[in-house]
N, CA and C atoms as an extended XYZ file, in Angstrom:
192
Properties=species:S:1:pos:R:3:atomname:S:1:resname:S:1:resid:I:1 pbc="F F F"
N        80.903       84.464       34.365 N   MET     1
C        79.667       84.282       35.243 CA  MET     1
C        78.226       84.007       34.485 C   MET     1
N        77.943       83.632       35.138 N   ALA     2
C        76.487       83.681       34.667 CA  ALA     2
C        75.634       84.492       35.294 C   ALA     2
N        74.831       85.170       34.202 N   TRP     3
C        74.372       86.351       35.029 CA  TRP     3
C        72.829       86.220       35.519 C   TRP     3
N        72.466       85.437       34.802 N   GLY     4
C        71.237       84.872       35.011 CA  GLY     4
C        70.794       84.143       36.450 C   GLY     4
N        71.958       83.298       37.103 N   THR     5
C        71.944       82.264       37.657 CA  THR     5
C        72.237       83.418       39.595 C   THR     5
N        71.103       83.604       40.535 N   PRO     6
C        71.405       84.429       41.542 CA  PRO     6
C        72.572       83.253       42.042 C   PRO     6
N        72.940       84.162       42.875 N   GLY     7
C        74.369       83.410       43.619 CA  GLY     7
C        75.502       83.575       43.109 C   GLY     7
N        75.752       83.336       41.386 N   LYS     8
C        77.245       83.059       40.684 CA  LYS     8
C        77.617       84.924       40.840 C   LYS     8
N        76.582       86.064       40.671 N   THR     9
C        77.623       87.113       40.883 CA  THR     9
C        78.266       87.527       42.125 C   THR     9
N        77.870       86.970       43.105 N   LEU    10
C        78.309       87.289       44.547 CA  LEU    10
C        79.656       86.716       44.329 C   LEU    10
N        79.525       85.128       44.178 N   PHE    11
C        80.623       84.200       43.746 CA  PHE    11
C        81.653       84.587       42.725 C   PHE    11
N        81.477       84.968       41.711 N   GLY    12
C        82.323       85.673       40.951 CA  GLY    12
C        83.029       87.021       41.590 C   GLY    12
N        82.560       87.812       42.094 N   MET    13
C        82.832       89.200       42.798 CA  MET    13
C        83.869       88.514       43.878 C   MET    13
N        83.486       87.632       44.522 N   GLY    14
C        84.692       87.161       45.677 CA  GLY    14
C        85.645       86.105       45.128 C   GLY    14
N        85.436       85.794       44.173 N   ALA    15
C        86.385       85.075       43.513 CA  ALA    15
C        87.657       86.118       43.408 C   ALA    15
N        87.078       86.849       42.228 N   ALA    16
C        88.010       87.854       41.877 CA  ALA    16
C        88.443       88.720       42.789 C   ALA    16
N        88.130       89.289       43.806 N   THR    17
C        88.650       89.804       45.300 CA  THR    17
C        89.806       89.258       45.903 C   THR    17
N        89.414       87.933       45.836 N   GLY    18
C        90.528       86.908       46.720 CA  GLY    18
C        91.620       86.328       45.469 C   GLY    18
N        91.318       86.909       44.647 N   SER    19
C        92.413       86.558       43.216 CA  SER    19
C        93.154       88.045       43.554 C   SER    19
N        92.516       88.862       43.402 N   ALA    20
C        93.623       90.158       43.840 CA  ALA    20
C        94.261       90.396       44.757 C   ALA    20
N        93.705       89.806       46.211 N   LEU    21
C        94.345       90.190       47.095 CA  LEU    21
C        95.604       88.891       47.155 C   LEU    21
N        95.131       87.384       46.935 N   TRP    22
C        96.206       86.920       46.655 CA  TRP    22
C        97.665       86.880       45.734 C   TRP    22
N        96.996       87.875       44.782 N   PHE    23
C        98.313       88.514       43.902 CA  PHE    23
C        99.176       89.498       44.500 C   PHE    23
N        98.382       89.942       45.103 N   ALA    24
C        98.736       91.767       45.916 CA  ALA    24
C        99.869       90.983       47.284 C   ALA    24
N        99.304       89.987       47.604 N   GLY    25
C       100.475       89.235       48.698 CA  GLY    25
C       101.707       88.865       48.194 C   GLY    25
N       101.582       87.873       47.170 N   MET    26
C       102.930       87.826       46.351 CA  MET    26
C       103.530       88.338       46.113 C   MET    26
N       103.008       89.553       45.603 N   GLY    27
C       103.907       90.614       45.209 CA  GLY    27
C       105.026       90.997       45.758 C   GLY    27
N       104.438       91.394       46.933 N   ARG    28
C       104.873       92.222       48.017 CA  ARG    28
C       105.478       90.821       49.108 C   ARG    28
N       105.332       89.769       49.058 N   CYS    29
C       106.575       88.812       49.420 CA  CYS    29
C       107.361       88.822       48.733 C   CYS    29
N       107.323       88.529       47.415 N   VAL    30
C       108.199       88.574       46.063 CA  VAL    30
C       109.567       89.852       46.849 C   VAL    30
N       108.502       91.417       46.707 N   PHE    31
C       109.565       92.327       46.936 CA  PHE    31
C       110.360       92.408       48.544 C   PHE    31
N       109.883       91.586       49.482 N   SER    32
C       110.499       91.818       50.603 CA  SER    32
C       111.426       90.456       50.420 C   SER    32
N       111.265       89.287       49.691 N   LEU    33
C       112.321       88.689       49.556 CA  LEU    33
C       113.155       89.050       48.362 C   LEU    33
N       113.058       89.442       47.831 N   GLY    34
C       113.768       90.310       46.847 CA  GLY    34
C       115.203       91.305       47.336 C   GLY    34
N       114.804       91.408       48.344 N   GLN    35
C       115.103       92.526       49.305 CA  GLN    35
C       115.996       91.871       50.019 C   GLN    35
N       116.341       90.905       50.480 N   ARG    36
C       116.702       89.447       51.427 CA  ARG    36
C       118.071       88.953       50.740 C   ARG    36
N       117.224       89.071       49.490 N   LEU    37
C       118.865       87.996       48.519 CA  LEU    37
C       119.760       88.123       48.457 C   LEU    37
N       120.104       89.685       48.893 N   SER    38
C       121.457       89.886       48.689 CA  SER    38
C       122.229       89.188       49.902 C   SER    38
N       121.933       88.482       50.525 N   SER    39
C       122.447       87.655       51.879 CA  SER    39
C       122.935       86.527       51.215 C   SER    39
N       124.394       86.175       50.919 N   PRO    40
C       124.985       84.725       50.844 CA  PRO    40
C       124.327       83.671       51.580 C   PRO    40
N       123.779       83.929       52.947 N   ALA    41
C       123.434       82.947       53.665 CA  ALA    41
C       121.778       82.077       53.396 C   ALA    41
N       120.819       83.081       53.462 N   LEU    42
C       119.433       83.123       52.193 CA  LEU    42
C       119.943       82.259       51.347 C   LEU    42
N       120.689       82.628       50.561 N   ARG    43
C       120.928       82.343       48.936 CA  ARG    43
C       121.406       80.515       49.361 C   ARG    43
N       122.422       80.734       49.950 N   ARG    44
C       122.863       79.200       50.398 CA  ARG    44
C       121.401       78.132       51.006 C   ARG    44
N       120.676       78.798       51.891 N   TRP    45
C       119.512       78.019       52.185 CA  TRP    45
C       118.499       77.524       51.041 C   TRP    45
N       118.551       78.469       50.498 N   LEU    46
C       117.482       78.358       49.118 CA  LEU    46
C       117.702       77.398       48.365 C   LEU    46
N       119.245       77.189       48.268 N   ASP    47
C       119.979       76.121       47.013 CA  ASP    47
C       119.665       74.680       47.865 C   ASP    47
N       119.866       75.221       49.403 N   VAL    48
C       119.913       73.413       50.307 CA  VAL    48
C       118.251       73.227       49.953 C   VAL    48
N       117.121       73.724       50.372 N   MET    49
C       116.016       73.600       50.331 CA  MET    49
C       115.563       73.323       48.432 C   MET    49
N       115.996       73.752       47.456 N   MET    50
C       115.475       73.580       46.143 CA  MET    50
C       116.050       72.070       45.826 C   MET    50
N       117.578       71.899       46.259 N   TRP    51
C       117.895       70.769       46.398 CA  TRP    51
C       117.361       69.340       46.615 C   TRP    51
N       116.695       69.819       48.291 N   CYS    52
C       115.852       68.731       48.631 CA  CYS    52
C       114.546       68.773       47.628 C   CYS    52
N       114.052       69.597       47.725 N   THR    53
C       112.748       69.404       46.955 CA  THR    53
C       112.901       68.520       45.745 C   THR    53
N       114.288       68.786       44.780 N   ALA    54
C       114.602       67.881       43.617 CA  ALA    54
C       114.897       66.835       43.730 C   ALA    54
N       115.009       66.226       45.054 N   LEU    55
C       115.820       65.236       45.489 CA  LEU    55
C       114.862       64.310       45.804 C   LEU    55
N       113.559       65.135       46.544 N   MET    56
C       112.293       64.086       47.017 CA  MET    56
C       111.815       63.698       46.083 C   MET    56
N       111.424       65.128       44.742 N   LEU    57
C       110.979       64.411       43.431 CA  LEU    57
C       111.308       63.436       42.633 C   LEU    57
N       112.668       63.412       42.873 N   GLY    58
C       113.639       62.426       42.250 CA  GLY    58
C       113.703       60.735       42.935 C   GLY    58
N       113.319       61.169       43.539 N   TRP    59
C       112.996       60.015       44.771 CA  TRP    59
C       112.088       58.973       44.358 C   TRP    59
N       111.129       60.032       44.322 N   GLY    60
C       109.393       59.697       44.119 CA  GLY    60
C       109.244       59.228       42.714 C   GLY    60
N       109.921       59.946       41.763 N   LEU    61
C       109.677       59.055       40.648 CA  LEU    61
C       110.143       57.711       40.797 C   LEU    61
N       111.164       57.331       41.345 N   LEU    62
C       112.002       56.474       41.153 CA  LEU    62
C       111.494       55.180       42.035 C   LEU    62
N       110.526       55.585       42.909 N   ALA    63
C       110.303       54.744       43.791 CA  ALA    63
C       108.653       54.155       43.523 C   ALA    63
N       108.348       54.345       42.495 N   VAL    64
C       107.558       53.646       41.456 CA  VAL    64
C       107.027       52.318       41.477 C   VAL    64
């Protein structure tokens, strides 16, 4: 942070607050998803989504 420049301190505090909220929210989502991962249907859905993503990325690399 640039302590001598007006407005930079407030920006830094806002960025730190936003970062803390983001990571707390991500932690909560991971905790919630972790409880549901025992479901075979959800695991299959995640596998399909991951394969679709991998195929789209591969297609994008080959279509250059």
